MIDOSE-1310 file (N, C-alpha, C; in nm, 2 decimals, decimal comma, always signed):
residues 297
msir	+3,31/+3,57/-1,52/+3,38/+3,51/-1,40/+3,37/+3,60/-1,28; +3,34/+3,56/-1,16/+3,33/+3,65/-1,05/+3,40/+3,59/-0,93; +3,42/+3,67/-0,83/+3,49/+3,63/-0,71/+3,42/+3,51/-0,64; +3,29/+3,50/-0,66/+3,22/+3,39/-0,59/+3,27/+3,25/-0,64
hfrt	+3,31/+3,25/-0,77/+3,36/+3,12/-0,82/+3,49/+3,08/-0,75; +3,57/+3,18/-0,72/+3,69/+3,15/-0,64/+3,66/+3,10/-0,50; +3,56/+3,17/-0,44/+3,51/+3,13/-0,30/+3,46/+2,99/-0,30; +3,39/+2,95/-0,40/+3,34/+2,81/-0,41/+3,45/+2,71/-0,42
llai	+3,55/+2,74/-0,50/+3,67/+2,65/-0,52/+3,74/+2,64/-0,38; +3,76/+2,75/-0,31/+3,82/+2,74/-0,18/+3,74/+2,66/-0,08; +3,61/+2,67/-0,09/+3,52/+2,60/+0,00/+3,53/+2,45/-0,02; +3,55/+2,41/-0,15/+3,57/+2,26/-0,18/+3,70/+2,22/-0,12
rdhg	+3,80/+2,30/-0,14/+3,94/+2,26/-0,09/+3,93/+2,25/+0,07; +3,86/+2,34/+0,13/+3,86/+2,35/+0,28/+3,77/+2,24/+0,34; +3,66/+2,21/+0,27/+3,56/+2,12/+0,33/+3,57/+1,98/+0,27; +3,64/+1,96/+0,17/+3,67/+1,82/+0,12/+3,57/+1,76/+0,02
sfga	+3,46/+1,83/-0,01/+3,37/+1,77/-0,11/+3,28/+1,88/-0,17; +3,22/+1,85/-0,28/+3,13/+1,95/-0,35/+3,01/+1,97/-0,26; +2,96/+1,86/-0,20/+2,84/+1,87/-0,11/+2,86/+1,96/+0,01; +2,98/+1,94/+0,08/+3,01/+2,02/+0,20/+3,03/+2,16/+0,16
aaea	+3,09/+2,19/+0,04/+3,12/+2,32/+0,00/+2,98/+2,39/-0,03; +2,89/+2,32/-0,09/+2,76/+2,38/-0,13/+2,69/+2,43/+0,00; +2,70/+2,35/+0,11/+2,64/+2,39/+0,23/+2,71/+2,51/+0,29; +2,84/+2,51/+0,28/+2,92/+2,62/+0,34/+2,89/+2,75/+0,27
vlit	+2,88/+2,75/+0,14/+2,86/+2,88/+0,07/+2,71/+2,91/+0,03; +2,63/+2,82/+0,08/+2,48/+2,84/+0,08/+2,43/+2,84/-0,07; +2,48/+2,75/-0,15/+2,42/+2,73/-0,28/+2,40/+2,58/-0,30; +2,34/+2,54/-0,42/+2,31/+2,40/-0,44/+2,44/+2,32/-0,49
haav	+2,43/+2,19/-0,48/+2,54/+2,10/-0,53/+2,56/+2,13/-0,68; +2,45/+2,14/-0,75/+2,45/+2,16/-0,89/+2,52/+2,29/-0,93; +2,49/+2,40/-0,85/+2,56/+2,53/-0,87/+2,71/+2,52/-0,85; +2,75/+2,44/-0,75/+2,89/+2,42/-0,72/+2,96/+2,36/-0,85
sqqi	+2,90/+2,26/-0,90/+2,95/+2,19/-1,02/+2,96/+2,28/-1,14; +2,86/+2,36/-1,15/+2,85/+2,46/-1,27/+2,96/+2,56/-1,25; +2,98/+2,61/-1,13/+3,09/+2,71/-1,11/+3,22/+2,66/-1,14; +3,25/+2,54/-1,10/+3,38/+2,47/-1,12/+3,41/+2,45/-1,27
kale	+3,30/+2,40/-1,34/+3,31/+2,38/-1,48/+3,34/+2,51/-1,55; +3,28/+2,62/-1,50/+3,30/+2,75/-1,56/+3,44/+2,80/-1,54; +3,49/+2,77/-1,42/+3,63/+2,81/-1,40/+3,73/+2,73/-1,49; +3,71/+2,60/-1,50/+3,79/+2,52/-1,58/+3,79/+2,56/-1,73
shwn	+3,67/+2,59/-1,77/+3,65/+2,63/-1,91/+3,71/+2,76/-1,94; +3,69/+2,86/-1,85/+3,75/+2,99/-1,87/+3,90/+2,99/-1,87; +3,96/+2,91/-1,78/+4,11/+2,91/-1,77/+4,17/+2,80/-1,85; +4,09/+2,71/-1,91/+4,13/+2,60/-1,99/+4,23/+2,51/-1,91
vvlf	+4,18/+2,48/-1,79/+4,26/+2,39/-1,70/+4,17/+2,28/-1,64; +4,23/+2,18/-1,59/+4,16/+2,07/-1,51/+4,19/+2,08/-1,37; +4,09/+2,13/-1,29/+4,12/+2,15/-1,14/+4,09/+2,03/-1,06; +4,01/+1,94/-1,11/+3,97/+1,82/-1,02/+3,99/+1,69/-1,10
drgt	+4,03/+1,59/-1,03/+4,04/+1,46/-1,09/+3,90/+1,39/-1,05; +3,82/+1,37/-1,15/+3,69/+1,32/-1,13/+3,68/+1,17/-1,15; +3,80/+1,10/-1,16/+3,80/+0,96/-1,17/+3,79/+0,89/-1,03; +3,80/+0,97/-0,92/+3,78/+0,91/-0,79/+3,64/+0,93/-0,75
rspq	+3,60/+0,86/-0,64/+3,46/+0,86/-0,59/+3,42/+1,00/-0,55; +3,51/+1,07/-0,49/+3,49/+1,21/-0,45/+3,60/+1,29/-0,53; +3,56/+1,39/-0,61/+3,66/+1,46/-0,69/+3,77/+1,52/-0,61; +3,89/+1,50/-0,65/+4,01/+1,55/-0,58/+4,08/+1,66/-0,66
ltpl	+4,13/+1,76/-0,59/+4,21/+1,86/-0,66/+4,33/+1,80/-0,73; +4,36/+1,84/-0,85/+4,48/+1,80/-0,92/+4,59/+1,89/-0,86; +4,72/+1,85/-0,89/+4,83/+1,94/-0,85/+4,81/+2,08/-0,90; +4,77/+2,10/-1,02/+4,74/+2,23/-1,08/+4,63/+2,29/-1,00
ghaf	+4,53/+2,21/-0,96/+4,41/+2,27/-0,89/+4,46/+2,32/-0,75; +4,55/+2,25/-0,69/+4,60/+2,30/-0,56/+4,67/+2,44/-0,58; +4,75/+2,45/-0,68/+4,83/+2,57/-0,71/+4,73/+2,68/-0,74; +4,63/+2,65/-0,82/+4,53/+2,75/-0,86/+4,45/+2,80/-0,74
aera	+4,42/+2,71/-0,65/+4,34/+2,75/-0,53/+4,42/+2,84/-0,44; +4,55/+2,82/-0,43/+4,64/+2,91/-0,35/+4,64/+3,05/-0,41; +4,65/+3,06/-0,54/+4,64/+3,19/-0,61/+4,50/+3,25/-0,59; +4,40/+3,17/-0,60/+4,26/+3,22/-0,58/+4,24/+3,28/-0,44
egvv	+4,30/+3,21/-0,34/+4,29/+3,26/-0,21/+4,35/+3,39/-0,19; +4,46/+3,42/-0,26/+4,52/+3,55/-0,25/+4,43/+3,66/-0,31; +4,37/+3,62/-0,43/+4,28/+3,71/-0,49/+4,16/+3,75/-0,41; +4,10/+3,64/-0,34/+3,98/+3,67/-0,25/+4,02/+3,76/-0,13
qayd	+4,14/+3,73/-0,07/+4,18/+3,81/+0,04/+4,20/+3,96/+0,00; +4,26/+3,98/-0,12/+4,29/+4,11/-0,17/+4,15/+4,18/-0,20; +4,06/+4,11/-0,25/+3,93/+4,17/-0,28/+3,86/+4,21/-0,15; +3,86/+4,12/-0,05/+3,79/+4,14/+0,08/+3,85/+4,26/+0,15
nmlv	+3,98/+4,27/+0,14/+4,05/+4,38/+0,22/+4,07/+4,51/+0,15; +4,02/+4,52/+0,02/+4,05/+4,63/-0,06/+4,00/+4,76/+0,00; +3,87/+4,76/+0,05/+3,82/+4,89/+0,10/+3,88/+4,92/+0,23; +3,91/+4,82/+0,32/+3,97/+4,85/+0,45/+4,11/+4,91/+0,43
eisd	+4,18/+4,86/+0,33/+4,32/+4,91/+0,31/+4,32/+5,05/+0,25; +4,21/+5,09/+0,18/+4,21/+5,22/+0,12/+4,18/+5,32/+0,24; +4,09/+5,29/+0,33/+4,06/+5,38/+0,44/+4,06/+5,30/+0,57; +4,14/+5,35/+0,66/+4,15/+5,28/+0,79/+4,02/+5,28/+0,87
eagf	+3,94/+5,38/+0,85/+3,81/+5,39/+0,92/+3,69/+5,33/+0,85; +3,72/+5,29/+0,72/+3,60/+5,24/+0,64/+3,54/+5,12/+0,70; +3,62/+5,03/+0,75/+3,57/+4,91/+0,81/+3,50/+4,93/+0,95; +3,51/+5,05/+1,00/+3,45/+5,07/+1,13/+3,32/+5,15/+1,13
agei	+3,26/+5,16/+1,01/+3,14/+5,23/+1,00/+3,02/+5,14/+0,95; +3,05/+5,01/+0,94/+2,94/+4,92/+0,90/+2,89/+4,83/+1,01; +2,89/+4,70/+0,99/+2,83/+4,60/+1,08/+2,93/+4,49/+1,10; +2,94/+4,44/+1,22/+3,01/+4,32/+1,24/+2,93/+4,22/+1,32
glga	+2,92/+4,10/+1,27/+2,85/+3,99/+1,34/+2,94/+3,92/+1,44; +2,91/+3,92/+1,57/+3,00/+3,87/+1,67/+2,93/+3,76/+1,75; +2,98/+3,64/+1,74/+2,92/+3,53/+1,82/+2,99/+3,53/+1,96; +2,91/+3,48/+2,06/+2,97/+3,48/+2,20/+2,90/+3,36/+2,27
vptt	+2,99/+3,29/+2,35/+2,93/+3,19/+2,44/+2,86/+3,25/+2,55; +2,75/+3,18/+2,60/+2,67/+3,24/+2,70/+2,74/+3,29/+2,83; +2,85/+3,23/+2,87/+2,92/+3,27/+2,99/+2,98/+3,40/+2,98; +2,99/+3,46/+2,86/+3,06/+3,59/+2,85/+2,96/+3,71/+2,83
ltgl	+2,83/+3,68/+2,83/+2,73/+3,77/+2,79/+2,69/+3,87/+2,90; +2,73/+3,85/+3,03/+2,69/+3,94/+3,13/+2,81/+4,01/+3,20; +2,93/+3,99/+3,14/+3,05/+4,05/+3,19/+3,14/+4,10/+3,08; +3,21/+4,01/+3,02/+3,31/+4,04/+2,92/+3,25/+4,11/+2,80
vpla	+3,15/+4,05/+2,74/+3,10/+4,11/+2,61/+3,04/+4,25/+2,63; +2,95/+4,27/+2,73/+2,90/+4,41/+2,74/+3,00/+4,51/+2,77; +3,10/+4,47/+2,85/+3,21/+4,57/+2,88/+3,29/+4,60/+2,76; +3,33/+4,50/+2,68/+3,41/+4,52/+2,56/+3,33/+4,60/+2,45
vshl	+3,21/+4,56/+2,43/+3,13/+4,63/+2,33/+3,11/+4,78/+2,37; +3,09/+4,80/+2,49/+3,07/+4,94/+2,54/+3,20/+5,02/+2,51; +3,32/+4,96/+2,53/+3,44/+5,03/+2,50/+3,45/+5,05/+2,35; +3,42/+4,95/+2,27/+3,43/+4,95/+2,13/+3,34/+5,06/+2,07
krkh	+3,21/+5,07/+2,12/+3,12/+5,16/+2,06/+3,16/+5,31/+2,10; +3,23/+5,32/+2,21/+3,27/+5,46/+2,25/+3,38/+5,51/+2,15; +3,46/+5,42/+2,10/+3,57/+5,45/+2,01/+3,52/+5,46/+1,87; +3,43/+5,37/+1,83/+3,38/+5,37/+1,69/+3,23/+5,37/+1,69
eklh	+3,17/+5,49/+1,71/+3,03/+5,50/+1,74/+2,94/+5,46/+1,62; +3,00/+5,46/+1,50/+2,93/+5,42/+1,38/+2,92/+5,27/+1,35; +3,00/+5,20/+1,43/+3,01/+5,06/+1,41/+2,88/+4,99/+1,48; +2,82/+4,90/+1,40/+2,70/+4,83/+1,45/+2,74/+4,69/+1,49
vviq	+2,73/+4,65/+1,61/+2,77/+4,52/+1,66/+2,65/+4,43/+1,68; +2,64/+4,32/+1,61/+2,53/+4,23/+1,62/+2,58/+4,10/+1,70; +2,53/+4,08/+1,82/+2,57/+3,97/+1,90/+2,49/+3,84/+1,87; +2,56/+3,73/+1,85/+2,49/+3,60/+1,82/+2,53/+3,51/+1,93
pgls	+2,45/+3,48/+2,03/+2,48/+3,38/+2,14/+2,48/+3,24/+2,08; +2,56/+3,16/+2,14/+2,56/+3,02/+2,10/+2,68/+2,94/+2,17; +2,68/+2,81/+2,15/+2,79/+2,73/+2,20/+2,90/+2,73/+2,11; +3,02/+2,70/+2,16/+3,14/+2,72/+2,08/+3,14/+2,65/+1,95
tall	+3,10/+2,52/+1,95/+3,11/+2,44/+1,82/+3,02/+2,50/+1,72; +2,90/+2,54/+1,76/+2,80/+2,60/+1,66/+2,85/+2,73/+1,61; +2,91/+2,81/+1,70/+2,96/+2,94/+1,65/+3,08/+2,93/+1,56; +3,16/+2,83/+1,58/+3,28/+2,81/+1,49/+3,23/+2,77/+1,35
lqve	+3,12/+2,69/+1,35/+3,07/+2,65/+1,22/+3,01/+2,77/+1,15; +2,94/+2,86/+1,22/+2,89/+2,98/+1,16/+3,00/+3,07/+1,11; +3,11/+3,08/+1,18/+3,23/+3,16/+1,13/+3,28/+3,10/+1,00; +3,29/+2,96/+1,00/+3,34/+2,90/+0,87/+3,25/+2,92/+0,76
rrqi	+3,12/+2,93/+0,78/+3,02/+2,95/+0,67/+2,99/+3,10/+0,64; +3,07/+3,19/+0,71/+3,06/+3,33/+0,69/+2,92/+3,38/+0,73; +2,85/+3,31/+0,82/+2,73/+3,36/+0,87/+2,75/+3,47/+0,98; +2,86/+3,46/+1,05/+2,91/+3,57/+1,14/+3,05/+3,60/+1,11
daal	+3,10/+3,71/+1,15/+3,24/+3,75/+1,12/+3,34/+3,70/+1,21; +3,31/+3,68/+1,34/+3,40/+3,63/+1,44/+3,32/+3,58/+1,56; +3,39/+3,51/+1,64/+3,32/+3,45/+1,76/+3,41/+3,44/+1,88; +3,35/+3,47/+1,99/+3,42/+3,45/+2,12/+3,39/+3,32/+2,18
itrp	+3,48/+3,22/+2,17/+3,45/+3,08/+2,21/+3,56/+3,02/+2,30; +3,52/+2,91/+2,35/+3,62/+2,82/+2,42/+3,70/+2,75/+2,31; +3,84/+2,75/+2,32/+3,92/+2,69/+2,22/+3,89/+2,54/+2,21; +3,85/+2,49/+2,09/+3,83/+2,35/+2,08/+3,96/+2,27/+2,06
aglp	+3,95/+2,14/+2,06/+4,06/+2,05/+2,05/+4,13/+2,08/+1,91; +4,05/+2,10/+1,81/+4,11/+2,13/+1,68/+4,04/+2,24/+1,61; +4,11/+2,32/+1,53/+4,05/+2,44/+1,46/+4,06/+2,41/+1,31; +3,96/+2,45/+1,24/+3,96/+2,44/+1,09/+4,08/+2,51/+1,04
rncn	+4,14/+2,46/+0,93/+4,26/+2,52/+0,87/+4,24/+2,66/+0,82; +4,12/+2,70/+0,79/+4,09/+2,83/+0,74/+4,05/+2,93/+0,85; +4,07/+2,90/+0,98/+4,04/+2,99/+1,09/+4,16/+3,01/+1,18; +4,16/+3,14/+1,23/+4,26/+3,18/+1,33/+4,19/+3,18/+1,46
fyei	+4,27/+3,17/+1,57/+4,22/+3,18/+1,71/+4,32/+3,27/+1,78; +4,26/+3,38/+1,84/+4,34/+3,48/+1,91/+4,30/+3,47/+2,06; +4,40/+3,44/+2,14/+4,37/+3,42/+2,28/+4,33/+3,54/+2,35; +4,24/+3,53/+2,45/+4,19/+3,64/+2,53/+4,22/+3,62/+2,68
atep	+4,18/+3,51/+2,73/+4,19/+3,48/+2,87/+4,19/+3,33/+2,90; +4,25/+3,29/+3,01/+4,25/+3,16/+3,06/+4,16/+3,16/+3,18; +4,06/+3,07/+3,18/+3,96/+3,07/+3,29/+3,96/+2,93/+3,36; +4,02/+2,92/+3,48/+4,02/+2,79/+3,54/+3,88/+2,75/+3,58
lell	+3,85/+2,62/+3,58/+3,72/+2,58/+3,63/+3,72/+2,58/+3,78; +3,61/+2,61/+3,84/+3,60/+2,62/+3,99/+3,46/+2,56/+4,03; +3,45/+2,54/+4,16/+3,33/+2,49/+4,22/+3,25/+2,60/+4,28; +3,12/+2,60/+4,24/+3,02/+2,69/+4,31/+2,95/+2,62/+4,41
appq	+2,94/+2,67/+4,53/+2,87/+2,61/+4,64/+2,78/+2,71/+4,72; +2,67/+2,66/+4,78/+2,59/+2,75/+4,86/+2,67/+2,82/+4,97; +2,63/+2,94/+5,00/+2,71/+3,02/+5,10/+2,71/+2,96/+5,24; +2,61/+2,87/+5,27/+2,60/+2,82/+5,40/+2,68/+2,69/+5,42
tktd	+2,75/+2,64/+5,32/+2,83/+2,52/+5,34/+2,94/+2,55/+5,43; +2,97/+2,45/+5,52/+3,07/+2,46/+5,62/+3,21/+2,42/+5,59; +3,23/+2,36/+5,47/+3,36/+2,31/+5,42/+3,39/+2,37/+5,28; +3,52/+2,38/+5,26/+3,56/+2,42/+5,12/+3,63/+2,31/+5,05
dpif	+3,61/+2,19/+5,09/+3,66/+2,07/+5,03/+3,58/+2,03/+4,90; +3,63/+2,06/+4,78/+3,55/+2,04/+4,66/+3,51/+1,89/+4,64; +3,59/+1,80/+4,68/+3,56/+1,66/+4,66/+3,45/+1,61/+4,75; +3,46/+1,66/+4,87/+3,35/+1,62/+4,97/+3,22/+1,68/+4,92
llrq	+3,22/+1,81/+4,88/+3,09/+1,88/+4,84/+3,03/+1,81/+4,71; +3,12/+1,77/+4,62/+3,07/+1,71/+4,50/+3,01/+1,57/+4,52; +3,06/+1,50/+4,63/+3,00/+1,37/+4,66/+2,88/+1,38/+4,75; +2,86/+1,49/+4,82/+2,76/+1,50/+4,92/+2,64/+1,58/+4,87
fpfi	+2,66/+1,67/+4,78/+2,55/+1,76/+4,73/+2,50/+1,72/+4,59; +2,38/+1,75/+4,56/+2,33/+1,73/+4,42/+2,42/+1,81/+4,33; +2,43/+1,76/+4,20/+2,52/+1,83/+4,11/+2,44/+1,89/+4,00; +2,47/+2,02/+3,98/+2,41/+2,10/+3,87/+2,51/+2,10/+3,76
rfdr	+2,48/+2,03/+3,66/+2,58/+2,01/+3,55/+2,58/+2,12/+3,45; +2,70/+2,16/+3,40/+2,71/+2,25/+3,29/+2,68/+2,17/+3,16; +2,61/+2,23/+3,07/+2,56/+2,16/+2,95/+2,67/+2,08/+2,88; +2,65/+1,95/+2,87/+2,75/+1,86/+2,81/+2,77/+1,88/+2,66
naiv	+2,68/+1,96/+2,60/+2,70/+1,99/+2,46/+2,81/+2,10/+2,44; +2,84/+2,17/+2,55/+2,94/+2,28/+2,55/+3,08/+2,21/+2,57; +3,18/+2,28/+2,52/+3,32/+2,23/+2,54/+3,35/+2,23/+2,69; +3,30/+2,33/+2,76/+3,33/+2,34/+2,91/+3,26/+2,22/+2,98
gqmv	+3,14/+2,19/+2,94/+3,07/+2,07/+3,00/+3,14/+1,94/+2,98; +3,21/+1,93/+2,86/+3,29/+1,81/+2,83/+3,41/+1,81/+2,92; +3,47/+1,93/+2,94/+3,59/+1,94/+3,03/+3,55/+1,90/+3,17; +3,44/+1,94/+3,22/+3,39/+1,91/+3,35/+3,38/+1,75/+3,36
eawl	+3,31/+1,69/+3,27/+3,29/+1,55/+3,27/+3,42/+1,47/+3,27; +3,52/+1,52/+3,19/+3,65/+1,45/+3,19/+3,72/+1,46/+3,32; +3,71/+1,58/+3,38/+3,78/+1,60/+3,51/+3,71/+1,51/+3,62; +3,58/+1,50/+3,62/+3,51/+1,42/+3,72/+3,55/+1,27/+3,70
qeqd	+3,57/+1,23/+3,58/+3,61/+1,09/+3,56/+3,75/+1,06/+3,60; +3,84/+1,16/+3,57/+3,98/+1,15/+3,62/+3,99/+1,14/+3,77; +3,90/+1,22/+3,84/+3,91/+1,22/+3,99/+3,82/+1,10/+4,05; +3,76/+1,02/+3,96/+3,67/+0,91/+4,00/+3,56/+0,96/+4,10
irvq	+3,50/+1,07/+4,06/+3,39/+1,12/+4,14/+3,26/+1,09/+4,07; +3,17/+1,03/+4,14/+3,04/+1,00/+4,09/+2,94/+1,10/+4,16; +2,88/+1,18/+4,07/+2,80/+1,29/+4,12/+2,65/+1,25/+4,12; +2,57/+1,32/+4,20/+2,42/+1,30/+4,20/+2,36/+1,41/+4,12
esme	+2,34/+1,38/+3,99/+2,29/+1,48/+3,90/+2,15/+1,53/+3,93; +2,13/+1,66/+3,93/+1,99/+1,71/+3,96/+1,94/+1,79/+3,84; +2,03/+1,85/+3,76/+1,98/+1,93/+3,65/+2,10/+1,96/+3,56; +2,07/+2,01/+3,44/+2,18/+2,04/+3,34/+2,14/+2,17/+3,27
ledl	+2,23/+2,27/+3,29/+2,20/+2,41/+3,24/+2,32/+2,46/+3,16; +2,30/+2,56/+3,08/+2,41/+2,62/+3,01/+2,43/+2,77/+3,05; +2,34/+2,83/+3,11/+2,34/+2,97/+3,15/+2,41/+2,98/+3,29; +2,52/+3,06/+3,30/+2,59/+3,07/+3,42/+2,51/+3,14/+3,53
eais	+2,43/+3,24/+3,49/+2,34/+3,31/+3,59/+2,24/+3,21/+3,65; +2,18/+3,13/+3,56/+2,08/+3,03/+3,61/+2,15/+2,93/+3,70; +2,27/+2,88/+3,67/+2,34/+2,79/+3,75/+2,37/+2,85/+3,89; +2,42/+2,98/+3,89/+2,45/+3,05/+4,02/+2,33/+3,06/+4,10
smvm	+2,21/+3,09/+4,04/+2,09/+3,11/+4,11/+2,04/+2,98/+4,18; +2,06/+2,87/+4,11/+2,03/+2,73/+4,16/+2,12/+2,70/+4,28; +2,24/+2,73/+4,27/+2,34/+2,71/+4,38/+2,30/+2,79/+4,50; +2,27/+2,92/+4,47/+2,23/+3,01/+4,58/+2,11/+2,96/+4,65
anlg	+2,02/+2,90/+4,58/+1,90/+2,85/+4,64/+1,92/+2,71/+4,71; +2,05/+2,67/+4,73/+2,09/+2,55/+4,80/+2,03/+2,43/+4,73; +2,03/+2,43/+4,60/+1,98/+2,32/+4,52/+2,09/+2,22/+4,47; +2,22/+2,26/+4,51/+2,33/+2,18/+4,47/+2,46/+2,26/+4,45
vsiv	+2,56/+2,19/+4,39/+2,69/+2,26/+4,36/+2,71/+2,24/+4,21; +2,81/+2,32/+4,16/+2,83/+2,31/+4,02/+2,98/+2,34/+3,99; +3,03/+2,30/+3,87/+3,16/+2,33/+3,83/+3,14/+2,42/+3,70; +3,20/+2,54/+3,71/+3,19/+2,64/+3,60/+3,32/+2,71/+3,58
pqrc	+3,34/+2,78/+3,46/+3,46/+2,86/+3,45/+3,46/+2,98/+3,54; +3,58/+3,02/+3,59/+3,60/+3,13/+3,67/+3,60/+3,25/+3,58; +3,51/+3,34/+3,59/+3,50/+3,45/+3,49/+3,61/+3,55/+3,49; +3,66/+3,58/+3,37/+3,77/+3,67/+3,36/+3,73/+3,82/+3,38
vrnm	+3,60/+3,84/+3,36/+3,53/+3,97/+3,39/+3,41/+3,94/+3,47; +3,41/+4,00/+3,59/+3,29/+3,97/+3,68/+3,18/+4,06/+3,64; +3,05/+4,01/+3,64/+2,94/+4,09/+3,61/+2,89/+4,18/+3,73; +2,80/+4,26/+3,70/+2,74/+4,35/+3,81/+2,67/+4,27/+3,91
nplp	+2,68/+4,30/+4,04/+2,61/+4,24/+4,15/+2,61/+4,09/+4,15; +2,72/+4,02/+4,15/+2,72/+3,88/+4,15/+2,66/+3,82/+4,27; +2,60/+3,70/+4,26/+2,54/+3,64/+4,38/+2,64/+3,59/+4,47; +2,62/+3,60/+4,60/+2,72/+3,56/+4,70/+2,73/+3,41/+4,73
vkhi	+2,75/+3,34/+4,62/+2,78/+3,19/+4,63/+2,93/+3,18/+4,66; +2,97/+3,06/+4,71/+3,11/+3,04/+4,74/+3,18/+2,99/+4,61; +3,30/+3,05/+4,59/+3,38/+3,01/+4,47/+3,50/+2,93/+4,53; +3,51/+2,80/+4,50/+3,61/+2,71/+4,56/+3,70/+2,65/+4,45
tlga	+3,83/+2,66/+4,47/+3,92/+2,61/+4,37/+3,92/+2,46/+4,37; +3,94/+2,40/+4,25/+3,94/+2,26/+4,24/+4,08/+2,20/+4,26; +4,17/+2,28/+4,30/+4,31/+2,23/+4,33/+4,41/+2,24/+4,22; +4,52/+2,18/+4,24/+4,63/+2,19/+4,15/+4,60/+2,13/+4,01
naps	+4,52/+2,03/+4,01/+4,48/+1,97/+3,88/+4,36/+2,02/+3,81; +4,32/+2,14/+3,85/+4,20/+2,20/+3,80/+4,22/+2,23/+3,65; +4,12/+2,19/+3,56/+4,13/+2,22/+3,42/+4,10/+2,37/+3,40; +4,15/+2,42/+3,29/+4,12/+2,56/+3,25/+4,07/+2,56/+3,10
rqlg	+3,98/+2,65/+3,08/+3,94/+2,67/+2,94/+4,01/+2,80/+2,88; +4,04/+2,79/+2,76/+4,11/+2,90/+2,69/+4,00/+2,98/+2,61; +3,98/+3,10/+2,65/+3,88/+3,18/+2,58/+3,95/+3,27/+2,47; +3,89/+3,27/+2,36/+3,96/+3,35/+2,25/+3,86/+3,39/+2,14
ltcr	+3,91/+3,46/+2,05/+3,83/+3,51/+1,93/+3,88/+3,44/+1,81; +3,78/+3,38/+1,74/+3,81/+3,31/+1,62/+3,75/+3,38/+1,50; +3,81/+3,37/+1,38/+3,76/+3,43/+1,26/+3,83/+3,36/+1,14; +3,77/+3,37/+1,03/+3,83/+3,32/+0,91/+3,96/+3,39/+0,87
rdsg	+4,06/+3,32/+0,82/+4,18/+3,39/+0,78/+4,16/+3,48/+0,66; +4,06/+3,45/+0,58/+4,04/+3,54/+0,47/+3,93/+3,64/+0,49; +3,90/+3,67/+0,62/+3,80/+3,77/+0,65/+3,83/+3,90/+0,59; +3,73/+3,97/+0,53/+3,75/+4,10/+0,48/+3,74/+4,21/+0,59
kski	+3,71/+4,17/+0,71/+3,70/+4,26/+0,82/+3,82/+4,24/+0,92; +3,93/+4,21/+0,87/+4,05/+4,18/+0,96/+4,08/+4,29/+1,05; +4,07/+4,42/+1,01/+4,11/+4,53/+1,09/+4,01/+4,55/+1,21; +3,88/+4,54/+1,18/+3,79/+4,56/+1,29/+3,79/+4,44/+1,38
ieev	+3,82/+4,32/+1,33/+3,83/+4,20/+1,42/+3,95/+4,22/+1,51; +4,06/+4,27/+1,45/+4,18/+4,30/+1,54/+4,15/+4,40/+1,65; +4,06/+4,50/+1,61/+4,02/+4,60/+1,71/+3,93/+4,53/+1,82; +3,84/+4,44/+1,78/+3,76/+4,37/+1,87/+3,84/+4,29/+1,97
hktl	+3,94/+4,22/+1,91/+4,03/+4,14/+2,00/+4,10/+4,23/+2,10; +4,16/+4,34/+2,06/+4,23/+4,43/+2,15/+4,13/+4,48/+2,26; +4,01/+4,51/+2,22/+3,91/+4,56/+2,31/+3,87/+4,46/+2,42; +3,86/+4,33/+2,37/+3,83/+4,22/+2,46/+3,94/+4,20/+2,56
csav	+4,06/+4,21/+2,52/+4,18/+4,19/+2,61/+4,18/+4,30/+2,71; +4,15/+4,43/+2,66/+4,14/+4,54/+2,75/+4,03/+4,52/+2,86; +3,92/+4,46/+2,82/+3,81/+4,44/+2,92/+3,86/+4,34/+3,02; +3,93/+4,24/+2,98/+3,98/+4,14/+3,07/+4,08/+4,21/+3,17
adgr	+4,16/+4,30/+3,13/+4,25/+4,37/+3,21/+4,17/+4,45/+3,32; +4,05/+4,51/+3,28/+3,97/+4,58/+3,37/+3,91/+4,49/+3,48; +3,87/+4,37/+3,43/+3,83/+4,27/+3,53/+3,69/+4,27/+3,58; +3,62/+4,38/+3,57/+3,48/+4,39/+3,63/+3,39/+4,48/+3,54
fnvg	+3,27/+4,44/+3,52/+3,17/+4,52/+3,45/+3,09/+4,60/+3,54; +3,09/+4,73/+3,54/+3,01/+4,81/+3,63/+2,92/+4,91/+3,54; +2,82/+4,96/+3,60/+2,73/+5,06/+3,54/+2,82/+5,18/+3,52; +2,80/+5,24/+3,40/+2,88/+5,37/+3,37/+3,01/+5,35/+3,32
v	+3,04/+5,22/+3,27/+3,17/+5,20/+3,21/+3,19/+5,27/+3,08
């Protein structure tokens, strides 16, 4: 019997089926079934009611899973609890949405590496939904994302910054009226696959604004460059940490009803790297307090 059997049981509980659990823990459906049968045989218990179309945890199975979760957490945290610095000498996989990669992330990682020089930080860019799934599947340890409408029950979300959405306009525009600019200029849309892109679309519909779409991008630097070239206007998050040498485009508020995105760090509740993730969160918050990424930070 090994700790991975408990992990598989928890994956079934958290994902709702043997098939989804197999995908989450990166083994076959048959291997999931074998591990559960081994658990039941070893402990002489019935963990699942197999009379239903999709096997459901029995009351005893739920209680067993709760105890198993405690065992997994204790196992994952054992080395970190023995030595405070032990968790700071390995590797952490950190996901990050593209809008943070030229300001917040480099500033925070710079501060983090100064304090823990033996720590190896691997950055995984991606959109919030994809990164959250990678955290759930333990493919990365934590991710800097836009808070989604709902979080998986096995994940925590630690707030870092609130970024109101704003309008980017070419520097030569003569008005700062966002509604007028959105109706008169071509619209450079933020990727609708991103949570921010969906927020933008919802706001446009609420304001009954029909835009003249010209392109759709996910990279904030690319969007700013297109706006600077007088190719249109765009709605993007107002960065909590400004990058070096920002383009001189106009930043215009959307008004009192402007939506905001909540930026935060998400991780699994049972992560074995809780102390380093806590340190990453603290460092990200410190970078937001600095507010600007400069050479020589």
